[in-house]
C-alpha positions as CSV (number, residue, x, y, z in Angstrom):
1,X,57.3,12.1,9.3
2,X,58.5,13.5,12.6
3,X,61.1,11.4,14.4
4,X,60.6,11.5,18.2
5,X,64.4,11.9,18.6
6,X,64.2,15.1,16.5
7,X,61.2,16.5,18.4
8,X,62.9,15.8,21.7
9,X,66.6,15.2,21.9
10,X,66.7,13.0,25.1
11,X,70.1,12.9,26.8
12,X,68.8,11.1,30.0
13,X,71.0,8.1,30.7
14,X,73.8,9.1,28.4
15,X,77.2,8.5,30.0
16,X,79.4,10.4,27.5
17,X,79.0,13.0,24.7
18,X,81.3,13.4,21.7
19,X,80.9,16.6,19.8
20,X,82.5,17.7,16.6
21,X,81.7,20.2,13.8
22,X,82.1,20.9,10.2
23,X,81.5,24.3,8.5
24,X,77.8,23.5,8.1
25,X,76.9,20.9,10.8
26,X,77.5,19.8,14.3
27,X,78.0,16.1,15.0
28,X,76.8,14.8,18.3
29,X,77.2,11.3,19.6
30,X,75.5,10.1,22.9
31,X,77.0,7.0,24.4
32,X,74.9,4.8,26.7
33,X,75.8,2.1,29.3
34,X,75.6,-1.6,28.4
35,X,72.4,-3.4,29.4
36,X,73.9,-6.8,30.4
37,X,70.5,-8.2,31.4
38,X,69.5,-8.0,27.7
39,X,73.0,-8.7,26.2
40,X,73.0,-5.1,24.7
41,X,76.4,-3.5,24.3
42,X,78.0,-0.6,22.5
43,X,74.9,1.6,22.6
44,X,75.0,5.1,21.0
45,X,72.9,7.6,19.1
46,X,74.6,9.8,16.5
47,X,73.1,13.1,15.3
48,X,74.0,15.4,12.5
49,X,72.6,18.9,13.3
50,X,72.3,21.6,10.7
51,X,73.9,24.9,11.9
52,X,71.4,27.1,10.1
53,X,68.2,25.6,11.6
54,X,69.8,23.9,14.7
55,X,67.7,20.8,13.8
56,X,68.9,17.3,13.5
57,X,68.9,16.2,9.9
58,X,70.3,12.7,10.4
59,X,70.3,10.1,13.2
60,X,71.8,6.7,13.7
61,X,70.7,4.5,16.6
62,X,73.3,1.7,17.1
63,X,73.8,-1.2,19.5
64,X,75.1,-4.8,19.7
65,X,72.6,-7.4,20.9
66,X,73.9,-10.9,21.5
67,X,77.0,-10.0,19.5
68,X,75.0,-8.9,16.4
69,X,75.0,-5.3,15.2
70,X,71.7,-3.5,15.0
71,X,71.4,-0.1,13.6
72,X,68.6,2.3,12.6
73,X,69.5,5.1,10.2
74,X,67.2,8.1,9.6
75,X,67.9,10.9,7.2
76,X,65.7,13.9,6.7
77,X,65.6,14.8,3.0
78,X,62.9,17.5,2.8
79,X,63.1,19.8,5.9
80,X,60.7,22.8,5.9
81,X,60.9,25.4,8.5
82,X,58.3,28.1,9.2
83,X,59.7,31.6,8.7
84,X,63.3,32.4,8.1
85,X,66.0,30.7,10.2
86,X,68.7,32.7,11.6
87,X,72.2,31.2,12.1
88,X,73.2,30.3,15.6
89,X,76.6,31.5,16.5
90,X,78.5,30.0,19.4
């Protein structure tokens, strides 16, 4: 299964970015504005990006709607990449 968020990491509309890293992964959180007309608050998407492949391997989509927490959690467990991946060095 290919997640659309993995195929295209869309940052349009994000108001803030939080970035952190571990020895093997980058952590990226995109925060989005509240949508008062739909009672949607505290919106964010959180990605765990593998440093070797530079591909997201985990994603959480979170928001509150009408005061109730809603969350989608996707985790890639069997990632296959064509050819050898070279590490990306910042």
